[in-house]
Backbone bond lengths (Angstrom), bond angles and torsions (degrees), N, CA, C in turn:
res aa  C-N    CA-C-N  psi(-1)  N-CA   C-N-CA  omega(-1)  CA-C   N-CA-C  phi
1 M - - - 1.472 - - 1.517 111.56 -
2 S 1.358 117.78 -40.33 1.455 120.19 -177.73 1.524 111.18 -64.13
3 L 1.373 116.05 -35.58 1.452 119.37 178.13 1.522 111.04 -64.75
4 L 1.333 116.17 -40.55 1.456 120.21 178.51 1.517 111.00 -62.34
5 I 1.326 116.15 -42.35 1.465 120.27 -179.79 1.516 110.08 -63.08
6 E 1.321 117.09 -43.64 1.459 119.67 178.87 1.531 110.43 -63.66
7 D 1.329 116.04 -37.26 1.455 120.13 -179.07 1.529 112.51 -65.33
8 I 1.328 117.56 -33.49 1.472 119.29 -174.22 1.521 113.09 -102.00
9 T 1.322 117.70 4.82 1.462 119.36 178.33 1.525 110.63 -116.05
10 P 1.312 116.90 63.92 1.461 120.57 175.73 1.521 109.23 -73.09
11 K 1.321 115.57 178.31 1.455 118.22 175.28 1.529 108.10 -69.14
12 V 1.297 115.03 124.71 1.462 121.43 -173.17 1.521 109.52 -123.69
13 K 1.303 115.28 141.44 1.454 119.79 176.94 1.518 110.26 -68.93
14 W 1.333 116.26 133.35 1.461 121.05 175.38 1.524 107.97 -91.05
15 T 1.302 115.01 136.32 1.458 121.45 -172.27 1.518 110.35 -128.28
16 T 1.322 117.79 140.03 1.458 119.66 177.87 1.523 109.70 -71.88
17 L 1.316 116.09 152.30 1.460 120.34 178.81 1.523 111.36 -62.06
18 G 1.338 116.23 -28.46 1.453 119.61 176.81 1.513 112.38 -64.68
19 E 1.335 117.15 -26.57 1.462 121.66 177.43 1.528 111.56 -87.17
20 V 1.329 116.48 -24.03 1.459 121.22 -177.71 1.525 111.52 -79.41
21 G 1.336 116.63 -38.21 1.460 119.65 -175.74 1.516 112.10 -165.56
22 T 1.314 116.01 -162.76 1.468 122.51 -175.64 1.518 110.48 -128.42
23 F 1.329 116.34 132.67 1.455 122.33 175.16 1.530 109.99 -92.95
24 I 1.320 116.15 136.87 1.465 122.54 174.04 1.519 107.97 -124.39
25 N 1.307 117.74 122.26 1.459 121.18 -178.93 1.525 110.97 -72.63
26 G 1.334 115.16 132.67 1.450 120.14 173.70 1.521 110.61 -79.08
27 S 1.335 116.67 168.20 1.465 120.14 178.16 1.519 109.41 -155.00
28 G 1.335 115.00 153.62 1.459 119.94 175.71 1.510 114.31 71.75
29 M 1.321 116.42 -155.83 1.459 127.99 -177.78 1.532 114.45 69.13
30 P 1.343 117.90 63.86 1.460 119.52 168.76 1.526 109.48 -67.31
31 K 1.322 116.81 162.64 1.462 120.25 -175.09 1.524 113.12 -65.29
32 N 1.339 116.95 -21.56 1.462 117.46 179.21 1.535 112.45 -71.68
33 M 1.327 116.79 -3.95 1.467 120.15 172.86 1.533 111.89 -80.59
34 F 1.340 117.11 -18.53 1.458 119.06 -177.59 1.522 109.67 -60.07
35 D 1.314 115.80 134.68 1.461 120.40 -173.10 1.527 109.13 -142.33
36 E 1.339 116.34 116.15 1.466 120.23 179.84 1.524 111.56 -59.27
37 N 1.317 116.20 -26.96 1.463 120.46 -179.62 1.528 112.23 -99.25
38 G 1.325 116.49 10.59 1.455 120.24 -178.35 1.519 112.57 -66.58
39 E 1.315 115.35 156.81 1.468 120.92 -177.37 1.522 113.59 -99.70
40 I 1.346 117.60 -16.70 1.458 120.95 -171.90 1.536 110.78 -117.34
41 G 1.321 116.33 128.52 1.458 120.60 176.43 1.518 110.95 -66.40
42 A 1.334 116.56 143.92 1.457 120.98 -176.57 1.527 110.52 -135.17
43 I 1.332 115.94 131.57 1.464 121.81 177.90 1.519 108.22 -101.80
44 H 1.326 115.77 109.33 1.462 122.37 178.57 1.525 108.33 -90.77
45 Y 1.332 117.44 139.20 1.468 119.72 -174.34 1.529 111.85 -60.04
46 G 1.341 117.20 -34.31 1.461 119.78 179.93 1.513 112.52 -64.26
47 H 1.330 116.73 -31.47 1.461 120.63 -179.67 1.527 111.85 -73.30
48 I 1.332 117.27 -19.38 1.466 119.74 176.80 1.524 109.67 -61.56
49 Y 1.336 115.91 -32.20 1.467 120.65 178.32 1.525 112.58 -84.25
50 T 1.327 116.43 -35.83 1.471 119.36 -166.13 1.523 115.67 -105.48
51 K 1.321 118.07 -23.24 1.471 119.27 -172.18 1.524 114.65 -120.73
52 Y 1.331 117.49 -14.40 1.455 119.90 -173.98 1.530 111.29 -121.15
53 Q 1.322 114.92 158.25 1.460 121.22 171.32 1.535 107.97 -103.20
54 N 1.314 117.24 -116.50 1.465 119.51 179.97 1.533 113.42 -90.15
55 F 1.341 116.22 -27.60 1.456 120.21 -171.92 1.529 111.33 -131.84
56 V 1.328 115.33 150.32 1.462 121.13 178.78 1.525 108.62 -134.03
57 Y 1.325 115.96 126.46 1.458 121.06 175.78 1.527 111.27 -101.56
58 E 1.329 115.69 -29.23 1.461 120.57 178.41 1.523 108.65 -143.59
59 P 1.333 118.62 117.77 1.463 121.03 -178.91 1.527 112.41 -57.73
60 A 1.321 115.38 153.75 1.466 121.30 -175.93 1.521 112.55 -71.31
61 V 1.333 117.90 -23.12 1.464 120.67 -177.97 1.527 110.13 -133.37
62 K 1.345 114.47 165.92 1.453 121.39 175.71 1.519 109.57 -129.22
63 I 1.324 114.93 160.32 1.458 120.57 174.90 1.534 107.63 -134.94
64 S 1.324 115.82 170.17 1.463 119.43 -178.97 1.524 110.37 -70.61
65 R 1.307 115.39 156.52 1.463 120.71 178.26 1.534 110.44 -61.33
66 K 1.336 116.17 -36.50 1.460 120.07 -179.65 1.523 111.27 -63.41
67 N 1.340 117.03 -45.96 1.465 120.06 178.56 1.525 111.39 -67.09
68 A 1.323 116.69 -34.00 1.462 120.26 -178.60 1.521 111.77 -64.79
69 E 1.326 116.46 -27.02 1.462 119.98 -179.04 1.528 111.95 -61.35
70 K 1.337 116.55 -25.72 1.462 121.15 -176.83 1.525 112.88 -85.05
71 L 1.335 116.97 -10.85 1.459 120.82 -170.36 1.523 112.84 -106.39
72 K 1.345 115.68 164.02 1.455 121.57 -179.42 1.538 109.60 -76.05
73 K 1.332 114.51 141.46 1.457 120.79 -173.22 1.536 111.43 -91.29
74 V 1.329 114.34 146.24 1.461 121.99 178.28 1.527 108.44 -122.06
75 Q 1.336 116.33 121.95 1.458 120.75 176.72 1.530 110.36 -99.98
76 S 1.324 115.08 162.86 1.458 120.00 178.63 1.529 110.35 -57.47
77 G 1.323 116.15 130.46 1.457 121.74 -178.02 1.510 113.78 100.55
78 D 1.347 117.75 -19.78 1.462 120.43 176.53 1.525 110.45 -67.81
79 L 1.317 116.07 151.05 1.461 121.62 169.94 1.524 108.69 -97.36
80 V 1.322 116.03 147.27 1.463 120.94 172.01 1.523 107.04 -119.93
81 V 1.329 115.98 123.06 1.457 122.95 -170.69 1.532 109.87 -116.06
82 A 1.321 116.91 131.38 1.466 121.05 175.73 1.527 109.38 -77.57
83 R 1.333 116.83 124.93 1.466 121.33 -177.58 1.522 113.28 -94.96
84 T 1.335 117.60 -14.97 1.463 120.70 179.06 1.521 109.83 -129.30
85 S 1.332 115.52 154.32 1.457 121.16 -179.93 1.520 108.79 -161.09
86 E 1.327 115.78 166.70 1.460 120.22 176.74 1.519 111.45 -86.63
87 N 1.337 117.55 -9.38 1.459 120.31 177.60 1.523 109.24 -146.85
88 V 1.330 115.69 157.15 1.455 120.53 -174.10 1.521 112.05 -69.01
89 D 1.322 117.61 -28.77 1.460 119.79 -177.78 1.530 112.13 -65.17
90 D 1.329 117.51 -34.53 1.459 121.38 -176.53 1.524 113.91 -86.33
91 I 1.328 116.27 -13.06 1.449 117.90 -177.57 1.523 110.27 -61.80
92 M 1.302 117.04 139.60 1.460 125.10 179.42 1.529 111.85 72.98
93 K 1.338 117.23 21.67 1.460 119.41 170.74 1.525 107.54 -60.51
94 T 1.321 115.69 136.74 1.464 120.55 -168.17 1.516 111.98 -131.88
95 I 1.323 116.08 144.73 1.460 121.26 170.04 1.526 108.56 -127.19
96 A 1.336 115.67 148.11 1.462 120.98 172.18 1.518 107.51 -98.66
97 Y 1.325 116.29 125.63 1.470 119.93 177.67 1.527 108.26 -85.46
98 L 1.339 116.81 121.62 1.465 122.17 -175.02 1.528 112.83 -120.22
99 G 1.327 116.66 12.94 1.460 120.05 179.23 1.518 112.31 -75.04
100 D 1.317 115.33 171.85 1.471 121.19 -177.56 1.528 112.89 -87.70
101 E 1.323 116.88 -34.12 1.464 121.18 -174.94 1.530 111.57 -90.20
102 E 1.321 116.52 146.78 1.455 120.62 174.25 1.516 109.79 -65.58
103 V 1.338 117.59 135.00 1.458 122.56 178.35 1.527 108.08 -125.98
104 V 1.333 116.84 -173.16 1.462 120.60 -178.78 1.522 110.01 -130.42
105 A 1.327 115.13 160.08 1.461 122.04 175.40 1.521 108.47 -128.64
106 G 1.336 115.98 150.87 1.457 120.46 -176.15 1.515 113.50 -106.64
107 G 1.313 115.09 -160.42 1.449 122.30 -177.43 1.514 113.57 -66.99
108 H 1.329 115.51 166.09 1.466 124.02 -178.24 1.525 111.93 62.90
109 S 1.318 116.22 16.66 1.462 120.16 176.93 1.523 108.82 -134.42
110 A 1.323 115.39 164.91 1.453 121.32 175.56 1.521 108.52 -134.12
111 I 1.319 116.06 142.90 1.461 122.03 177.49 1.525 107.06 -99.60
112 F 1.339 116.05 129.36 1.460 120.79 -179.73 1.519 108.84 -109.95
113 K 1.327 116.22 114.58 1.460 122.19 -179.10 1.525 108.90 -102.65
114 H 1.326 117.04 137.34 1.463 121.65 -169.96 1.526 108.61 -160.58
115 N 1.333 116.72 179.60 1.470 120.62 176.19 1.530 111.19 -127.28
116 Q 1.337 115.94 28.54 1.459 121.46 178.89 1.532 109.80 -101.36
117 N 1.345 116.17 -177.22 1.460 120.58 175.79 1.529 108.54 -72.60
118 P 1.324 119.28 114.21 1.469 120.55 -174.31 1.534 113.15 -62.67
119 K 1.328 117.28 -33.92 1.459 119.32 -179.70 1.529 110.26 -70.08
120 Y 1.330 116.77 -37.82 1.461 119.98 176.33 1.524 110.27 -60.43
121 L 1.339 116.38 -48.10 1.461 119.62 -179.22 1.520 111.36 -62.42
122 A 1.333 118.10 -39.45 1.462 120.64 178.77 1.525 110.63 -62.54
123 Y 1.324 117.05 -41.63 1.470 120.16 177.28 1.524 110.79 -63.34
124 V 1.332 117.02 -40.93 1.463 120.31 179.27 1.524 111.04 -66.04
125 F 1.350 116.79 -47.57 1.464 120.48 -178.60 1.526 111.11 -58.69
126 N 1.332 116.78 -38.30 1.466 120.00 -174.22 1.523 113.93 -94.58
127 G 1.334 117.33 -17.77 1.455 117.67 -171.09 1.507 117.75 -129.36
128 S 1.329 118.45 -6.32 1.455 119.96 -179.27 1.530 110.31 -80.35
129 Y 1.332 116.81 120.25 1.460 120.05 -179.89 1.521 111.14 -62.80
130 D 1.338 116.95 -33.98 1.463 119.47 179.18 1.523 110.82 -64.52
131 L 1.331 116.59 -43.90 1.463 119.38 178.58 1.521 110.64 -65.51
132 I 1.325 116.98 -41.87 1.465 120.83 -179.47 1.526 110.71 -59.32
133 K 1.335 117.45 -42.64 1.464 120.78 178.99 1.525 110.98 -63.46
134 Q 1.330 116.23 -40.69 1.462 119.51 -179.57 1.528 111.90 -66.87
135 K 1.318 117.06 -46.53 1.476 118.98 -175.94 1.514 111.29 -70.84
136 N 1.342 117.60 -31.01 1.466 119.90 177.17 1.527 111.43 -64.47
137 K 1.326 117.18 -34.79 1.459 120.96 178.38 1.529 111.79 -71.55
138 L 1.322 116.14 -29.37 1.466 120.35 -176.53 1.528 113.34 -88.20
139 A 1.330 116.76 -18.51 1.474 120.91 -177.65 1.525 110.68 -64.89
140 R 1.327 116.65 146.65 1.462 122.44 -178.03 1.530 109.97 -129.15
141 G 1.347 115.66 149.07 1.463 120.32 175.01 1.512 111.91 117.81
142 T 1.337 114.89 170.12 1.465 120.99 179.07 1.525 110.39 -121.31
143 K 1.333 117.23 -71.14 1.469 119.88 179.19 1.525 110.85 -72.28
144 V 1.329 115.76 -40.63 1.465 121.01 175.43 1.520 107.15 -118.52
145 I 1.325 116.13 120.89 1.457 121.51 -178.88 1.524 108.92 -92.27
146 E 1.314 116.66 134.36 1.460 121.12 -179.21 1.520 110.40 -128.83
147 L 1.327 114.95 149.52 1.460 121.47 174.33 1.521 107.22 -137.91
148 S 1.313 116.38 115.18 1.460 120.48 -175.86 1.526 110.82 -79.77
149 T 1.321 116.05 155.50 1.458 119.82 176.37 1.528 110.37 -66.53
150 R 1.333 117.43 -24.88 1.477 120.37 176.08 1.517 111.05 -62.27
151 D 1.353 115.75 -31.24 1.463 119.79 177.00 1.526 111.75 -87.79
152 M 1.329 117.09 -33.61 1.467 119.43 179.35 1.521 111.77 -57.90
153 V 1.330 117.44 -37.51 1.468 119.97 -176.56 1.525 111.95 -65.18
154 K 1.332 117.94 -17.09 1.467 121.67 -179.01 1.525 112.19 -82.00
155 I 1.334 117.08 -17.01 1.457 121.41 -175.44 1.522 110.95 -71.07
156 S 1.329 116.29 135.53 1.460 121.58 -179.61 1.525 110.87 -102.18
157 I 1.341 115.52 142.81 1.458 121.18 177.18 1.525 109.60 -134.71
158 P 1.335 117.72 155.85 1.469 120.21 173.23 1.519 109.01 -73.75
159 L 1.320 117.37 131.55 1.456 120.34 -177.47 1.535 109.74 -129.43
160 P 1.335 116.13 84.77 1.466 119.57 176.17 1.520 110.86 -72.97
161 S 1.317 117.39 -177.87 1.454 121.46 178.20 1.526 110.33 -62.46
162 Y 1.331 115.48 160.67 1.476 119.86 179.31 1.525 110.28 -59.83
163 L 1.319 117.71 -35.52 1.460 121.85 179.32 1.522 111.02 -62.69
164 V 1.322 117.06 -44.74 1.465 121.01 178.59 1.524 110.05 -67.36
165 Q 1.332 117.00 -40.36 1.465 119.93 176.70 1.524 110.36 -55.85
166 T 1.326 116.30 -44.53 1.462 121.01 -177.83 1.520 111.14 -65.32
167 F 1.333 117.02 -37.82 1.463 119.96 178.59 1.529 110.47 -66.68
168 V 1.330 116.92 -44.02 1.468 120.93 177.38 1.523 110.08 -57.36
169 V 1.336 116.54 -44.84 1.465 121.17 179.51 1.520 110.86 -61.08
170 S 1.331 118.16 -41.11 1.470 120.55 -178.26 1.518 111.45 -61.98
171 I 1.337 117.48 -37.69 1.463 120.78 178.61 1.526 110.77 -70.55
172 L 1.333 117.05 -47.42 1.462 120.38 -177.85 1.522 111.53 -66.80
173 D 1.327 116.98 -34.43 1.465 120.02 176.53 1.529 111.01 -61.63
174 K 1.335 116.49 -39.33 1.466 119.64 -179.83 1.525 110.71 -63.02
175 F 1.331 116.51 -42.18 1.460 119.72 177.73 1.525 111.05 -67.45
176 D 1.326 116.38 -37.88 1.466 120.04 176.62 1.528 110.77 -59.96
177 N 1.321 115.75 -48.62 1.464 120.50 -179.05 1.513 111.64 -63.74
178 L 1.328 116.17 -40.40 1.460 120.04 -179.90 1.529 110.44 -64.91
179 T 1.332 115.67 -43.21 1.468 119.51 179.24 1.522 110.75 -61.67
180 N 1.336 116.96 -41.38 1.465 120.41 179.61 1.525 111.90 -63.63
181 E 1.326 116.70 -36.12 1.460 120.07 178.01 1.529 111.16 -68.55
182 I 1.297 115.37 -40.66 1.467 120.04 -177.73 1.522 111.40 -66.29
183 V 1.360 115.18 -30.33 1.467 119.86 -179.42 1.524 111.45 -54.86
184 Q 1.308 116.54 -23.48 1.461 120.04 -178.15 1.526 111.98 -62.87
185 G 1.304 119.66 -21.17 1.456 116.67 -176.54 1.500 119.60 -161.95
186 L 1.297 120.57 -42.69 1.458 121.70 -167.32 1.522 111.40 -95.90
187 S 1.325 117.02 92.64 1.463 121.27 -173.25 1.528 112.14 -64.47
188 K 1.323 117.62 -38.29 1.458 119.74 -179.43 1.521 110.04 -68.42
189 E 1.313 115.74 -40.03 1.449 120.37 178.01 1.522 110.80 -64.51
190 I 1.332 115.68 -34.28 1.468 120.48 177.54 1.523 109.68 -58.31
191 E 1.324 115.80 -46.95 1.457 120.14 -178.01 1.526 111.16 -61.64
192 L 1.329 115.93 -44.19 1.463 120.15 -179.61 1.523 111.46 -65.21
193 R 1.334 115.52 -45.21 1.457 119.06 -178.71 1.523 111.66 -68.01
194 T 1.345 116.76 -35.27 1.462 120.46 178.68 1.521 110.39 -63.84
195 K 1.347 116.79 -42.83 1.462 120.82 177.87 1.530 110.30 -63.40
196 Q 1.343 115.46 -40.62 1.451 120.02 178.58 1.524 110.26 -63.81
197 Y 1.324 116.01 -43.57 1.469 121.68 178.81 1.521 110.51 -60.29
198 E 1.340 116.79 -46.03 1.455 120.68 -178.53 1.525 110.75 -64.04
199 Y 1.333 116.65 -37.10 1.462 121.23 178.79 1.522 110.53 -62.38
200 Y 1.338 116.85 -50.68 1.454 120.15 -178.38 1.525 111.63 -70.26
201 R 1.340 117.21 -33.68 1.459 119.67 176.97 1.517 110.12 -60.53
202 E 1.336 116.80 -44.76 1.452 120.52 -179.85 1.526 110.56 -65.04
203 K 1.342 116.90 -41.05 1.463 120.51 178.36 1.531 111.05 -62.97
204 L 1.303 115.18 -43.77 1.462 119.97 -175.94 1.527 112.70 -71.31
205 L 1.326 116.84 -25.92 1.457 120.55 -176.78 1.521 112.78 -102.12
206 S 1.356 117.65 3.33 1.461 121.67 -179.55 1.519 109.22 -104.28
207 F 1.295 116.43 107.58 1.454 122.15 179.62 1.530 109.22 -113.37
208 S 1.308 116.56 143.70 1.453 120.03 173.99 1.522 109.00 -70.90
209 K 1.321 115.16 142.44 1.458 118.76 -179.38 1.523 110.08 -73.77
210 E 1.323 114.38 135.53 1.458 120.40 179.02 1.506 109.33 -75.38
211 K 1.315 117.07 130.85 1.460 120.22 -179.98 1.530 111.19 -84.34
């Protein structure tokens, strides 16, 4: 495994998020818009913390088509990023939307549109120590922590080729799936596998800066 990691982590150019894609600020969507009979899936920023992990195929709630017309649209492959949080660690928690149907996102979130591997970007946004250090420095506030899209675009990430991104995702997905299976019963094994996952995630997402 270590040889594979060394093979796929060459010196890679680090690129700002502003160069990778475009952020669009969400707006609206109070909880009273949630509708069990709604036709359109809706990603609420609060659910990014409480209901989702890295990826979403079907949003937890729906709203009416009429209300959805007022909100920003999310296509398959877009990231949805939480812009506010009660603590600095949770700020910029991100999910990649991988469903087939167009959905919407509300306020306190930002939609990130790009042409990279969405799962790779979600892993980087949520798990790269370099990104976490950068966004923590840019976050503002005390009781409510905020991070503006004007600051998000300044953050730099390693951006290898799409082929390398896909390989990194295949490895991290395997650890994700294994961890989810272990959750069914073996708590001690969960801890060991989680540490192993975090170790390889950091290795896979740590690239030397290209000079």
